[in-house]
VMD Tcl script that draws the C-alpha trace (Angstrom):
set ca {
  {0.01 0.17 -0.07}
  {1.10 3.65 -0.67}
  {0.01 6.49 1.56}
  {-0.73 9.79 -0.10}
  {-2.03 13.09 1.09}
  {-3.94 15.81 -1.45}
  {-4.53 19.42 -0.99}
  {-7.93 21.40 -1.66}
  {-7.27 21.32 -5.18}
  {-6.64 17.24 -5.46}
  {-2.65 17.85 -5.99}
  {-0.84 15.15 -4.62}
  {1.50 16.58 -1.73}
  {2.74 13.58 -0.05}
  {3.83 10.17 -1.24}
  {4.73 7.45 1.39}
  {5.66 4.12 -0.34}
  {6.00 2.05 3.08}
  {3.70 3.48 5.49}
  {3.65 0.01 7.43}
  {7.01 -1.04 7.40}
  {8.14 -1.82 10.74}
  {11.32 0.31 10.83}
  {10.75 3.21 8.53}
  {7.01 3.27 8.46}
  {4.59 5.81 9.80}
  {3.78 3.80 12.96}
  {0.22 4.37 12.30}
  {-3.01 2.16 12.00}
  {-4.68 2.09 8.89}
  {-7.75 3.91 10.36}
  {-5.32 6.76 11.31}
  {-3.93 6.90 7.94}
  {-7.23 7.01 6.55}
  {-8.19 9.96 8.66}
  {-5.64 12.28 7.06}
  {-5.14 10.91 3.65}
  {-5.33 7.80 1.36}
  {-4.04 4.14 0.65}
  {-3.60 3.23 -2.87}
  {-2.19 0.11 -4.47}
  {0.03 2.06 -7.07}
  {0.57 5.14 -8.77}
  {0.61 5.33 -12.69}
  {3.84 6.66 -14.26}
  {3.36 9.85 -15.96}
  {3.82 10.47 -19.76}
  {7.10 11.72 -20.85}
  {6.96 15.02 -22.75}
  {9.42 17.20 -23.83}
  {9.45 20.63 -22.24}
  {6.42 19.50 -19.94}
  {6.79 18.97 -16.19}
  {3.88 16.39 -14.87}
  {1.98 17.11 -11.61}
  {0.17 14.33 -10.01}
  {-3.64 14.68 -8.99}
  {-5.95 12.22 -7.36}
  {-9.43 12.16 -7.33}
  {-10.75 10.53 -4.04}
  {-14.28 10.13 -5.04}
  {-13.52 8.12 -8.33}
  {-10.35 6.74 -6.80}
  {-8.36 7.77 -9.96}
  {-5.18 9.72 -10.82}
  {-4.47 12.06 -13.57}
  {-1.48 14.29 -14.36}
  {-1.51 17.82 -15.39}
  {1.09 18.89 -17.58}
  {2.75 22.31 -17.35}
  {5.14 23.83 -19.93}
  {8.41 24.70 -19.05}
  {11.04 26.74 -20.54}
  {14.05 24.92 -21.12}
  {17.11 27.05 -22.33}
  {19.05 25.83 -25.22}
  {22.70 26.39 -24.36}
  {25.11 26.40 -27.51}
  {28.73 25.37 -26.48}
  {31.21 27.82 -27.99}
  {34.69 26.89 -28.96}
  {36.19 28.35 -26.29}
  {33.95 26.59 -23.75}
  {35.09 23.31 -25.56}
  {38.78 24.15 -25.27}
  {38.58 25.17 -21.76}
  {36.97 21.69 -20.82}
  {39.55 19.83 -23.17}
  {42.27 21.61 -21.42}
  {41.02 20.62 -17.74}
  {40.52 17.14 -18.82}
  {44.10 16.87 -20.26}
  {45.57 18.29 -17.13}
  {43.45 15.80 -14.96}
  {44.57 12.95 -17.18}
  {48.29 14.23 -16.78}
  {48.19 14.37 -12.86}
  {46.57 10.73 -13.00}
  {49.10 9.35 -15.22}
  {51.93 10.98 -13.25}
  {50.47 9.50 -9.97}
  {50.64 6.04 -11.54}
  {54.10 6.39 -12.84}
  {55.33 7.81 -9.59}
  {53.66 4.61 -7.50}
  {55.16 2.21 -9.91}
  {51.82 1.29 -11.28}
  {52.54 2.08 -14.85}
}
mol new
graphics top color blue
foreach p $ca { graphics top sphere $p radius 0.5 }
foreach p [lrange $ca 0 end-1] q [lrange $ca 1 end] { graphics top cylinder $p $q radius 0.2 }
display resetview
């Protein structure tokens, strides 16, 4: 069982996957949990949509889940030649240091 809470708009605000686990559970009875939230068997996975973030909702009357997808702005960052050159320089320095350490310790 999975325990969840929702707000006044039915948006899921809390998900607890092991509410009855002896060590990590919520240490409450089923009745106590149902007085403040809901117990469900599973939660559906959201669809993967480019540039959209899923928000999970639960309809307690129909006992169904649904997602609302909100568009997000993902900036496109084009690496410049100077960025690539700087990254290459850092990688070469790290590799040189690693090889030097291996040679010094007789491992190479």
